[in-house]
C-alpha positions, 0 to 999 in steps of 0.5 A: 500500500502506498504512503499516500493511500495510507495517509488517505485511509488514516484521514478517513479513520479520523473522519469516522471517529468524528461521525460518532459524536457530531458537534458544531465547529467553532468559528475559525476552526477547520473541520476536524479532518482538515490537514494543516498546511506545511510551510512552503517557503524557506523560513528566515534565519535570525542572529538574535536570541530566539528562544525566550525563557518567559512568554511566547513569540508573537509570530506564529508563521516563522521558525526562529533559530537560536544563535550559535553557542559561544562556549567550547564544545566538549570532545565528542566520543569516537564512533560514527554518529547518527546521521542527520536527516536531510531536509524534505525527508518524510517523517513519522512522529511517534512522540511529541511534547510541546513546551508552549504553543510554538516550541516543542520536541518530537521523536521520529525513527529512520529506516535503521530504527534509530530515534531522531530528536526533532524541534519545532518553533512554529507549533508543529508545522515544521521541524528540524533534526537536532539529534546529538552526535551519538555513536551508534551500533550498526548491529542494533535493530533499534536505538531508542532515545529518552528526551526532555526539555525544560525550556526551548533552549535547554534539554537532555537526551540519553540513548539505550545501549550507551553510557552517555547523556547529552545536554544542550543549552541552545535548542540543539544546535550544539550538544555536550556529552557526559559519561555515566558509570553504567550503560543504559540497557532497558530505557530511561526516565528523565525529569527536570525542575528547571534549566539547572536541575534534572534527574536521570533514572537509568534502567540497567537490567531486569529480572525476577520483578527487579528493574535495576535502576541507577539515579543521577542528578545535575544541578548545573544543567548537565555540565556535571552529574552526581550518582545518587543511587547505586542499583547494587546497594539500594533496595528502595526502588529496584523492584518493578517498572518506573512509570513517572517522576516529578520534582517540585523543588530540588529536594522533594519529588515523587516516583511512581511504579507499576507493581504488575499484580505480583505484590498485594500492596502499592507504594508511592515513592517519595524523596525529601533529599533530592533523590538520594533516599526514597520513602515507600508510602503504602497507598490505600486501595480504592474504596469502591474496589478494596480487593483490587491490589490482590485481584488485579495488576495495578500501578501508579502513573502520571504523577503531578505535584503542585506543592510539597503537600498537594499532588495527584496520580492515576491508579490503573488496574488491569483485571480479568473477568474470565477471559475478558480484560477490564481496565479500571482507572482511579484519580488519587489526590492529596493535599497533605503529602499523602497522609490522606487521599481523595479517590475517584473512579475515572475513565480509562486513559492517560491523565493530563493535569491542566490546572486546579481541579481540571484534568483530561483523560485520554483514551479511546474516549476523551474526557475532561473534569473541572471538579477533581474527578467528581464529574467527567465530560465526554469530549470526543470518541475516537478509534485511535490511541493518542499520546497527548501534549496539552498546552492549555485547556483547549490546545494540544498536539497528539500522536494518533496511532492506529494499531490495526495497521500501525499508522501514525498521524500528528493531530492538533485540537484547538477546541478542547478535544471536540475536534482534531486536525491532521498536521502534515509535518515538514522537515527543514534543514538541520542547523545542528553542528557536528 
């Protein structure tokens, strides 16, 4: 099947999804199946400082580029680096994260299964390859990356099969490598507080319900890294899959895990010393399903902190009634640091905090709550799986994935998930220095 045919069929999928719940379109919003046009002109370059750390740009049509870094670039490691994609290459985005309405990053793969890091400065219409010069092993069929940016300038990346972590201070024009004690073997988890404070959970190996994890932190934006936790001496967080991490200040943070149904308990892991030590806080079972931990496979996901006392997370339990698979999700909210919890049943799907008591849950049915999960408003029914990045209450980019034919599409909503538009992304020439 040709790429054009697949694109048309995938657009048809989105049309059929919209037919389930016809709703009037707000004035000025294209129909939900309309493709946003990719830029057709070469976008101007600039020599000014182009990635402000506060506020958003006033021009939405032009990609503005950061000035080249003046600092000396560290010596790059030996080996052939992942080659940058050429301008005009057709790209399929499989993960997207927006920093604000204009700036964001994404991941795409080349034909050899190597993840490339992309950056947009015009809301996702056009992208540039900003992949660091990571040496790759040609014998590997996959080379996945973990990425996070704290602002349009400052980001970090780590590749599976490597002991390097990369940092950039200029939006990916230059990258500096730092060498870690261990090699990343089973993926990674990155989280940042600001441009200076960042944490890496490096997964080394797994077996017998253990996921051996080294924890590192940097307080200078990645110039130097400190190993906080050794997987061979720590026993606090070595078991089970790590699903999310967040810090509200340099000392206090949460880590969530999925306990796979092996344990009849569930912990939220809390640190008060920047990740050096972790307290296992045992979580209560949902009042409406008190046997969930012993009869289902449960885990915590999507942690969010508003302060050292106020935060939320999603409990997701996979249960079986005979051969029927049932997923039960619950919203957990605390205002006293986890001593007490408000627990509400919620629709299935990834939990996205917006503000106050407002959340979206993004599954095959997309819901929104404005009262902390007491009531949920159905916004849209779709027939694809979505990885969402919300910018505000009404605006989000998402990667729509149809597992039936393994098709991806980049989509955008501007009306709170009532409708979606397809974005056809264009790849511009890379300005990353090698």
